[in-house]
LOTI-755334 format. One record per residue (C-alpha): residue in one letter; x, y, z. Coordinates in steps of 0.2 Angstrom, whole numbers. Each point is the difference from the previous one (the first is absolute). Layout:
REM LOTI-755334
(A, (X, Y, Z));
...
//
This chain:
REM LOTI-755334
(M, (-60, -95, -157));
(E, (12, 12, -10));
(C, (14, 8, 9));
(R, (8, 15, -9));
(A, (9, 16, 3));
(A, (-6, 18, -3));
(S, (13, 13, -5));
(S, (-3, 15, 10));
(Q, (6, 17, -6));
(I, (-6, 7, 17));
(L, (9, -12, 11));
(K, (14, -2, -13));
(R, (0, -19, 2));
(A, (-10, -15, -4));
(V, (-14, -5, 11));
(R, (-5, -19, 1));
(Y, (-18, -5, -1));
(C, (-11, -15, -2));
(V, (-16, -2, -9));
(F, (-13, -14, 4));
(L, (-12, -3, -14));
(P, (-16, -10, 1));
(A, (-1, -15, -13));
(S, (-14, 10, -9));
(Y, (13, 13, -5));
(D, (7, -11, -13));
(T, (-17, -8, -6));
(E, (-10, 16, -1));
(K, (10, 11, -11));
(A, (-12, 14, -2));
(R, (-4, 2, 19));
(R, (8, 13, 11));
(F, (3, -3, 19));
(P, (-1, 9, 16));
(V, (17, 2, 9));
(L, (4, -2, 19));
(Y, (17, 7, 5));
(F, (8, -10, 14));
(L, (14, 9, 11));
(H, (11, -11, 10));
(G, (6, 3, 18));
(L, (17, 6, 6));
(G, (14, -13, -3));
(D, (-10, -9, -14));
(N, (0, 3, -19));
(E, (-11, -2, -15));
(Q, (-2, -18, 2));
(S, (-7, 1, 17));
(L, (-18, -5, -6));
(I, (8, -17, -5));
(N, (10, -1, 16));
(L, (-16, 3, 11));
(G, (-10, -13, -10));
(G, (-11, 14, -6));
(W, (0, -5, -18));
(S, (-6, -18, 4));
(L, (-14, 8, 11));
(V, (-5, 11, -15));
(E, (-2, -15, -11));
(Y, (-9, -10, 13));
(L, (-13, 15, 2));
(R, (-2, 1, -18));
(E, (-4, -19, -2));
(K, (-13, 2, 14));
(G, (-8, 15, -9));
(R, (4, 12, 15));
(I, (9, 12, -11));
(G, (1, 4, -18));
(D, (14, 2, -13));
(F, (12, 14, 2));
(I, (18, 4, -2));
(I, (12, 2, 15));
(V, (15, 10, -1));
(A, (14, 0, 13));
(P, (14, 13, -1));
(E, (16, -1, 10));
(G, (0, 15, 13));
(G, (16, -3, 10));
(R, (-1, 9, 17));
(T, (-8, 16, -8));
(F, (-17, -1, 9));
(Y, (-6, 4, -18));
(V, (2, 19, 2));
(N, (13, 13, -6));
(S, (14, 1, 13));
(S, (1, 16, 10));
(D, (17, 5, -9));
(G, (-8, -3, -17));
(R, (13, -12, -5));
(V, (-11, -15, -2));
(R, (-17, 5, -8));
(Y, (-9, -17, 1));
(E, (-17, 8, 1));
(D, (3, 10, -16));
(F, (6, -16, -8));
(F, (-15, -10, 5));
(I, (-13, 13, -5));
(R, (8, 8, -15));
(E, (10, -15, -8));
(F, (-5, -17, 7));
(I, (-19, 1, -2));
(P, (0, 7, -17));
(L, (13, -14, -5));
(V, (-12, -13, 6));
(D, (-14, 7, -9));
(R, (10, 1, -16));
(S, (7, -18, 2));
(Y, (-16, -9, 4));
(R, (-18, 0, -4));
(T, (-6, 9, 15));
(R, (-16, 9, 3));
(A, (9, 17, 4));
(V, (-14, 8, 10));
(R, (-2, 4, 19));
(G, (-13, -14, 4));
(S, (11, -13, -9));
(R, (16, 4, 9));
(G, (3, -5, 18));
(I, (15, 0, 12));
(T, (5, -11, 15));
(G, (15, -3, 11));
(V, (7, -8, 15));
(S, (9, 9, 15));
(M, (10, 14, -9));
(G, (-10, -4, -16));
(G, (-16, 2, 10));
(Y, (6, 18, 4));
(G, (5, 3, -18));
(A, (-17, -7, -6));
(L, (-10, 11, 11));
(R, (11, 15, -3));
(Y, (-2, -1, -19));
(A, (-19, -3, 1));
(F, (-3, 15, 11));
(A, (13, 11, -9));
(Y, (-7, -5, -17));
(P, (-18, -5, 2));
(Q, (-4, 4, -18));
(M, (11, -14, -5));
(F, (-5, -15, 11));
(G, (-18, -7, 3));
(S, (6, -12, 14));
(V, (13, -1, 13));
(S, (5, -13, 13));
(S, (13, -1, 13));
(H, (6, -15, 11));
(M, (9, 4, 16));
(G, (5, 17, -8));
(A, (14, 10, 8));
(L, (-12, 14, 7));
(M, (7, 11, 13));
(E, (-7, 17, 6));
(K, (17, 6, 4));
(I, (18, -5, -2));
(P, (6, -11, 14));
(R, (7, 9, 15));
(V, (18, 5, 2));
(E, (9, -6, 15));
(I, (18, 2, 6));
(L, (10, -16, 0));
(G, (18, 2, 7));
(G, (0, 18, -4));
(V, (-5, -2, -18));
(R, (-17, 6, -6));
(T, (-9, -15, -8));
(N, (-16, -1, -9));
(I, (-7, -16, 8));
(G, (-10, -10, -12));
(A, (4, 11, -15));
(L, (17, -7, -2));
(G, (-1, -14, -12));
(L, (-18, 3, -3));
(L, (-1, 18, -8));
(G, (18, 0, -5));
(T, (4, 17, -8));
(V, (-15, 2, -11));
(F, (-8, 13, 12));
(G, (17, 8, 4));
(A, (14, -4, 11));
(P, (-5, 2, 13));
(P, (-18, -1, -6));
(N, (-9, 17, -3));
(P, (-16, 0, 9));
(A, (-8, 13, -11));
(Y, (4, -10, -16));
(F, (-6, -16, 9));
(D, (-16, 8, 4));
(R, (-3, 7, -17));
(L, (1, -17, -8));
(N, (-8, -10, 13));
(P, (-16, -9, -6));
(L, (-8, 5, 17));
(T, (2, 18, -5));
(L, (-7, -2, -17));
(A, (-14, -11, 6));
(G, (-7, 16, 9));
(T, (0, 11, -15));
(A, (0, -10, -16));
(G, (-15, -1, -11));
(L, (-4, -19, 2));
(S, (-17, -1, -7));
(G, (-3, -16, -10));
(L, (17, -8, 6));
(R, (-2, -18, 7));
(I, (11, -1, 15));
(Y, (5, -16, 10));
(F, (14, -1, 14));
(D, (4, -12, 14));
(C, (13, -3, 13));
(G, (4, -13, 14));
(T, (-2, 3, 18));
(E, (17, -7, 4));
(D, (9, 11, -14));
(H, (17, 3, 8));
(Y, (2, 16, -9));
(G, (-16, 6, 8));
(F, (-8, 4, -17));
(Y, (-17, -4, 7));
(N, (0, 17, 8));
(G, (2, 8, -17));
(A, (-13, -11, -8));
(R, (-12, 4, 15));
(R, (3, 19, -3));
(L, (-3, -2, -19));
(H, (-17, -8, 4));
(E, (-4, 15, 12));
(I, (4, 13, -13));
(L, (-10, -8, -14));
(E, (-14, -4, 12));
(A, (-1, 18, 5));
(R, (0, 6, -18));
(R, (-14, -14, -3));
(I, (11, -8, -14));
(E, (-5, -18, -3));
(H, (14, -12, 4));
(E, (4, -18, 5));
(Y, (11, -1, 16));
(H, (5, -16, 9));
(L, (11, -1, 16));
(N, (2, -19, 2));
(P, (11, -11, 11));
(G, (17, -2, -8));
(G, (18, 7, -2));
(H, (10, 9, -13));
(D, (3, -15, -12));
(G, (-4, -9, -16));
(A, (-12, -11, 9));
(F, (-11, 15, 5));
(V, (1, 7, -18));
(T, (-5, -17, -9));
(S, (-15, -3, 12));
(H, (-7, 17, -4));
(F, (5, 3, -18));
(P, (-16, -8, -7));
(L, (-11, 14, 8));
(S, (10, 14, -9));
(L, (1, -10, -16));
(E, (-19, -2, 0));
(L, (-2, 19, 3));
(H, (11, 4, -15));
(S, (-9, -13, -11));
(R, (-17, 7, 4));
(T, (6, 18, -4));
(F, (7, -6, -16));
(A, (-17, -9, -5));
(H, (-9, 17, 1));
(S, (12, 9, -10));
(R, (-3, 2, -19));
(Q, (13, -4, -13));
(P, (6, 16, -9));
(T, (-9, 4, -16));
(N, (16, 6, -8));
(P, (14, -11, 8));
//
């Protein structure tokens, strides 16, 4: 594992990130590798893959021959939902697409083609992974989301003690989508909106959620399944017993890792890297 910081002109600050390299990266110097981007959940950071026990799981799956060798890159995303804020002050999406991915491709021996670039995420990161893959399908060959923060609409507004309060959005959505959240902006960026219109041919898609998810994100996962099914877009969808926690993620992470690995295996190395 290598943890570094990327200096961003767009964000005007340094963004921490960790890179997980397979052992073969050092032994096969002429080889180029696929990349899987891992987006953490709200309240976590670029080391969440280690905190969840995910890296140990990756190594175990490699030893068992269930996945191949690829690079995993995990950037710090704060509370951004991995999008540009509605006021334009925090342009995280612009940073990720225009600065961060090119930085990774320059810094490591990556296979910088669609089929060799995947993205995955947990909770807020699941939202971000699906949004990036649906908004930029030409850049990603595979996407997966674990208990992704999928909501058809902004949580309802109620009156508490005479104060207008966005129940559920406070502390969850923060000010990313406006303060109070702007429904039009939220809808425009929503992965569920993009799923109905984006050109997703050839994109390998996996997503899951727990039936006891206390945020109710299983409703969003079910809706995404319905949208993709109506469009006859192939995808893998799992609604399984479990809550919104690390145990649910680690128990289902192998399925999405295997999907990404299969996608990478069918992607050719660039002829002019």
